[in-house]
Structures are given as C-alpha cells and as structure tokens.
C-alpha positions in Angstrom: 133.2 115.4 65.4 131.7 111.9 65.0 132.9 109.4 62.4 131.3 106.2 61.4 133.6 103.6 59.8 132.1 100.7 58.0 133.7 97.4 57.0 132.9 93.9 55.9 131.5 94.3 52.5 132.6 92.4 49.4 131.7 89.9 46.7 130.1 86.6 47.7 128.2 83.9 45.9 124.5 83.4 46.4 123.9 81.4 49.6 127.0 82.8 51.2 127.4 85.1 54.3 129.0 88.4 55.1 129.2 90.4 58.3 129.2 94.2 58.3 130.5 96.4 61.0 130.0 100.0 61.8 132.1 101.7 64.5 131.2 105.2 65.7 134.0 107.3 67.2 134.2 110.8 68.6 132.6 112.7 71.4 129.7 110.4 71.8 127.8 110.4 75.1 125.3 107.7 74.1 123.5 106.2 71.1 119.9 105.6 70.5 119.1 103.9 67.2 121.7 102.1 65.2 120.4 101.0 61.9 121.4 99.6 58.5 120.1 100.8 55.2 120.9 99.8 51.7 120.6 101.4 48.2 120.7 99.4 45.0 121.4 101.1 41.7 118.3 103.0 40.5 116.5 102.4 43.7 115.7 104.4 46.8 117.6 103.9 50.0 115.7 101.4 52.2 115.8 100.5 55.9 117.1 96.9 56.2 117.4 96.5 60.0 117.1 98.7 63.1 118.1 98.4 66.7 117.4 100.5 69.8 119.6 101.0 72.9 117.1 98.9 74.8 117.7 95.9 72.6 114.6 96.0 70.3 115.2 95.1 66.7 113.2 95.3 63.5 113.8 94.0 60.0 112.6 94.5 56.5 110.4 91.7 55.3 112.9 90.9 52.6 115.6 90.0 55.0 113.7 88.5 58.0 115.2 85.2 59.0 118.4 85.8 57.0 119.9 89.0 58.5 120.7 89.7 62.2 121.5 93.1 63.6 123.4 93.4 66.8 125.3 96.1 68.7 127.9 96.6 71.3 126.9 99.8 73.1 130.2 100.0 75.0 132.1 100.2 71.7 129.4 102.2 69.9 129.5 99.5 67.2 126.7 97.9 65.2 126.9 94.7 63.2 124.8 93.1 60.4 125.2 89.4 60.0 123.9 88.5 56.5 123.3 84.8 55.7 121.7 83.1 52.8 122.5 86.0 50.6 120.7 86.5 47.3 121.6 88.5 44.2 118.8 91.0 45.1 120.7 91.8 48.3 123.4 93.5 46.1 123.6 97.2 47.2 125.6 99.7 49.0 125.0 99.3 52.7 125.0 102.3 55.0 124.9 102.5 58.8 123.0 105.2 60.5 123.5 106.1 64.1 121.6 108.5 66.3 124.1 109.7 68.8 124.0 112.2 71.6 126.8 114.8 71.2 125.2 117.4 73.4 122.1 117.1 71.3 120.8 114.1 69.3 122.2 113.9 65.8 121.9 111.3 63.0 125.1 110.3 61.4 125.7 108.2 58.2 128.6 105.9 57.4 130.4 106.1 54.1 128.8 103.0 52.7 130.2 99.5 51.9 129.5 97.6 48.7 127.9 94.2 48.9 127.7 92.2 45.7 126.1 88.8 45.5 126.7 86.8 42.4 124.3 84.1 41.1 
C-alpha cells in the first residue's frame, strides 16, 4: 500500500511564501511524474506544476516565476515552493505521484489547505 502525506499548508498574507511537501511511502520501486494540483471552491482541479524523474518541470501560466517544484527521488518526496502568493492562489493543494508498485499507478495525497489573505 502506498501513502502520500502532505504538509506545509496554512494561512499567509498576500506576498508571503509557503513550502508544501509530499512524501510517498510504501512498496515503491520508482516514481515517474510527481505533480501538484489545486482546487479552489467551485472550480475544477487544475495542474499547477509537474516534474519528471528526468528533471523536467512544467508550470501553469498563473504560477510561472512564483512557484518552484522540486523532488528528492531517493526520498520519494516532492516539494512546491510558493512565493509572492496571491489571494487567487487560495485552494486545496494535492500532490499526485505516478509510482511503480509492480505496475504504474497514480496516487493522490489527502490535500492541504492554502489560504492567502489580502
């Protein structure tokens, strides 16, 4: 069984920073993509940032230049450094990990709330 444990969310003023972490544990033999999504109230879940095991990253236009995704493959952990936060960044943030557990499976974290006050 694979578990994803997220941490680092909270309440911050506009212009502030937060760092999210997502650690995957269990019988994982490797990971492929490790991504961050977010879902604001009344909106669809959207991809915020993605990373591959080869080191490639991609960002939503709305967070480019402000957010940075990074990962520690040895620890099966992905991070999201969020700077210059805006009220529109307020959402529940979820990590998604594609892991090899005998076959490739996508796993979701439980979500962590990020609230940015103006």
